[in-house]
N, C-alpha and C positions, 0 to 999 in steps of 0.2 A: 480602589480599582474595581471596575465592573466584573472582571474575571475572577477576582478574589471573592467577591460577593456572590459569585455563581449566577450572575444575571447577564443575559445577552443584550447587546445593543439593538436598537430598532432595526438597523440594517441587517444584523445577523438573524433576527427573527423573521424578517421578510425573506431572506435567503433560505431559511429553514422551511418556511411554508411553500415557497416556490419549488424547492428541490423535492419535497415530499409529494407535492402534486405531480411533478414531472415523473418521478419514479413510479407512482401508482398508476398513472395513465399510460406512460410510454414504455416502461420496462417490465413491470410485474406481469402483464399478460403474455410476454414473450418467454418467461423463464421456463415453463414446462417444455416448450418446443426446443429451446436451446439445450436444456439438460438432456433431452432425449436424443437430439441429433448431433450434439457436440460441435455446433458451428453457429456463428453469428449471422443473423438475417442481414440481407442487403440494406445498407444505409444505417446500420446500428450506431456506429460512431458519429455519424452526422447528427443524430438526435442530440447527442451530448454537446457537440459543437454549436448547434443552433440554439441550445439552451444556455450557452455561455458557461458551461461546466468544464471546458478544457482550458488549461492554462489559467486556472482560477486566481493564482497569485501574480500573474503577469501584469505589470503596470499599464495604465491606460495608453501611454505613449507608444506601446507596442501592440495595442489592440485588446488587452486583457481587462478584466474587471478590477484588478488590483486589490483583491481580498487578502486579509491576513490569515494566519494559521488557524485561529479560532473559527473563522468563516469556513475554512476548508474542512475541519473536523465536524462542524455542524452540518454542512452539506453532505459529507460522506456518511454520517450516521443515518441520515434519511435515505440516501442512496442504497446503503446496505440493508437497512431494515425493510424497505419496500422493493428494492431492485436487486437484492441478493448480493452474494460475494462477488459475482461477476462485475457488477457496476463498480465496486471498489477496485477490483483487479485491473480494470481497463483505465481507471483514472488515477490510482495511487502513484504508480511509477511516472506516469505522464506529468502529473501536476507537481508532486513534491520532489521527486528524485531528479527528473530531467529539466523541465522548464524552470523551476525555481532555482536549481543549482546553476544553470546557465545564467539566469538573471543575477545571481549573487557573485559569480566568479568570472563571467564572460567579459570580453571587451565589448565596446559599443558596437563594433562591426559584427561580432558574433551574436549579440542580442538582436540586432536588426535582421540578421540572416535567419535565425532559428525561431525566435519567439513569435512573430506574427503568424507564421504557418502552423504553430502549435496551438494557437487560439482557434483557428478555423478548422483544425483537424486534418489539414494537408500533411502535417507531420505528427506522428504519434510516438511517444517516448517510452523507453524501457531502460532500466538500470541493471547492469551486469556486474554483480559483486562476487558471487560465489564461484568456486572452482571445485573439482572433485576432492581436493585435499585442503581447501580453504573455504570453510563455511562459517562456523562461529569464530574461528581464527582467521578473520577475513584478510588480515595483513600478510598472511602466509601465501599470497597468490604467487603463481609460477609463470603466468603468461608474460612474455617479453615483447618489447617494442624496440626494434633496432633501426637506428637512423640510416636512411638510404636516400641521399640527395635531399630533395624538398619533401620527403615523405618518411613515414615510419612503416616498418613491416611487423605486423602482429603475428605472434605464434603462440598457440596454447589453446586451452579449453575453458569455456565458461559454462557453468551449470545454472539451471533454473532461470532461463531467459523468459521472463513473464511477458504475456501478450505478444509472443513472437510471431503470431499469425497476422497481426495488424501493425505492429510497431516498426517504424522505419528510421527512427532516430534514437540511437543507443548511446548511453554514457557508460564507459567502462574504464578499467584501470589495468595498467601493465607495468612491468619493471623495466625501466630504461637504464638503471644501474643495479643489476641483480645482486652484486656483491655487498651492497650497503644496506640491504633490507628495506625497512620502511622509509628510509631517506632517499630511496631511488625509485619511487613509484610516481607515475605520471597519469593524468586524467585525459581521456580522449572522448570526443563526440564523433560517433560514426553515422554517416549517411549510408544506410545499409543497401547494398546492391546484392540482391539474392541470386542474380544470374552470373555472379563472378565465379565461374566454374572452377572448382578445385581450391579456391581461396577461402570460402566460407561454407561449411557444411552444417546443416541443421537437422537434428534428430529429435523428433517429438517424444516427450515423456508421457507415459500412461499414468493418469491420475484417478483417484477415487472420486474427486469432486472438482469444482472449478471448471466445469465443462463450458466450452465455447471460448475460454481464455487459454490458448495453447501455451504450454511451457516446453522449452526446447533445451537441449544441450547444443552448444555452438562450438565448432572446431575451426580454429583459425590457422591457416597455412600461408604464410607470407601475405597476409591480407594488408593491402596498402591503404594508409591513412595520411592525407596531406598534413603538413606541419601546422597549417592554419586551423586545424581541428583540435589542437591541443588546448585544453581548458586550464587556465592559470599558467604557471610556469613549469617547465620540465623539472622532474624530480621533486615536485612539491604537491603531489597528488594525495598524500596521506591526509592532510588537513581537509581537503575537499571531500574525500571519502568519509571521514568521521563526521563532517558537517551533514552530508547527505543522509547518513544513517541516523544521526541525532535528531534531525527534524522529521525523519520518516517515522520515528517510533510512535508519536501521538496518533498518526494516521493508521499505522498498523494496529494500534490498540482499538481504534474506531471500528476496524473490521470485526473484531470480537464483540465490541459493544453492540453493533448492529445485529449480530447473530443472537445475542441475548434477547433483544426485542423480537426478532423473528421467531425464536423458540416460544416466547410468551404469546405472541400473536396467534401462533398455530395451536397452542395448548389450551388457552382459555375457552374458545368456542367449542373445542372438542370435549373438554371436561364438563361443559354445560349440557351437551346433547348426548354424550355416551352414557347409557344407562346400564348399570350392573347391580344385581341384588335389589332391584326395585327402586333405585334412585340414581341420579346423575353422579358420576364418579367425582365431580367437583365438590360434592358434599362430604367427601371423606377427608379426614384431617391430613393423611399422608400426601394426598394430591394437593391440598391447599398449601402445605408446607413447601412443596416444590414450586408452586406458582409464586408464593410470597418471596422465596429466595431469588427467583428470576427478576422480579420487579425491584427488590431492594438492591441487589447487586448491579442492576442496570443503572439505577440512579447514582449509586456510589461511583461506578466506573465513569459515567458521563461527566461528573464534576471533576474528577482527577484528570481525565483526558483533556478537558478544556483548559485546566490549569497548566498542564504540560505543554499544550499548544501555545498558550500565551507566553510562557517562559521562553520557548524556542524562538518565537517571533522577536521577542525583546533581545535575545542573545544574538541572533544572526542578522536581523534586518535593522535593528535600532542601534545596537552596540557593535555590530559587524564582527562578531567573534573575538573581540579584544578583551572582554571581561572574563578572566579565567574562573573566578569563583562562580559566576553565573553559568558558565559552560558546565561546570561540575554539577550545579543544581539541575540543569537541563538533563544531564545524563542520569541523575538520581531519580528525579520526578518522572521523566519520560519512561525510564525502565520500570519504575513502580506502576505506572499507568498501564503499560503493556502487560506486565506480569499479572496484575489483578484482573484485567479484562480478559485475558486468554484463559485464566483459571476459571473465572466465572462463566465464560462462554462454554467451556468444555463441560462444566456441570449442567448448564442450562440445556444444551442440545441433547445430552444424555438423559436428563430428566424428561425432556419433551418426548424423546424416544420411548421412555418407560410409560409415560402417561398414555401414549397412543397404543401401547401393547403390541400385539401381533400385526396390527395395521401399519405400524411404523416400518415394517420390513417390505412393505408394498411401495413401489416407486410412484404409484399414483397419488400417494399422500405427500404433501409438501414437506412434512417433517423428515422424510427420507433424504431429500436434498439438503435440508437445513443441517442435518447431522453430518453429512459428507463434507459440506462446505465449512461448517462451523468449527471443525477440529483443526483447521489450518492455522488459526491464530497462535497456537502453542509453538509453532516453529517458524512461520513466515515473519521476516523482518527481525529475526533473532529468537532463539529458543528461550523458554522459561528459565532454564538453568543459567543462561548468560545474563538474563535480566536480574536474577538473584545475585550473581556475582557483581554486576554493576552497582546495584544498590548497596550491597555490603561493603564494597571497596570504597565507595564515597562516604559511607558512615564511619569507616575506620581510618579514613585518610588523616 
């Protein structure tokens, strides 16, 4: 297999070059302004739509390019490396959590309704998993959905609503049979109406990084959702949730991978030109050790991330979630990829900060933003501690 040999297909290589060029020309010049103003420029998402980077796994019959998960992580590595964590943030939930999940579990009518506008950017997706008391323990959700005629009424709170300033198509989970636990969870697709006064309240969270990509707490009070917006069957949402999380892990790992390269890209030229005690600091062995670690871990993480992506595609799109042993392998390898990538990124951005010395504390230096954005990988999409548990449980099964 090409993925086992760590070689990309020609199609993946073309996508890699295209995405890199797009991120360098269209996104990178905007990052300082976005970080300073904490808002997206007009037409920001249209750039991604015009480049064909929205709904990247959506099949051609619905207007998408029909890429596999390896293509997704290859593209996202370039987007994050040159376009920052923001690029990842606005495409991760949209591509992997929302559009791909609708493609996997939706009816033909639902696919025709939601997928084409997700390619054009008319609809932007976000996934609502967490609640104040249900983060790592994601199945402990308390939000309820009560049947009311041809609709459901949602009541509860969702935490960490990513891209809430631009997303208008949300996937979320609520309990339709609260007394039976995980067997009573249902998946809903929400066409968000922000002017539904009193039914949906959004409170923006204050973050240290990820500026321009607003994150909200969402309060639902008898928020009405039509029955045709149920994804899959009622009370069978746990499988959909676990699938959404499982295939999202390689992409969450790619966020950290991209920040390893960002740290390296900022540190190498600085180490060459910054002179102390009569010579560039890059000539000192301690600095060289930091740079070598960034590069080495970047390569190691890249290969594991691509392997995890290939396994997930095989499990969900080829074998349709029916091979239990493969699903366990996806859980193990995907968790391992995310764990090593987030740990390596944490070290890389902190080392980059150290290489820049006092200048790193100055927001005019890119490494300042790289540090604030790069630490996110240790928690977003699952904490390091949960990844350790996932790997260990599969090994001991």
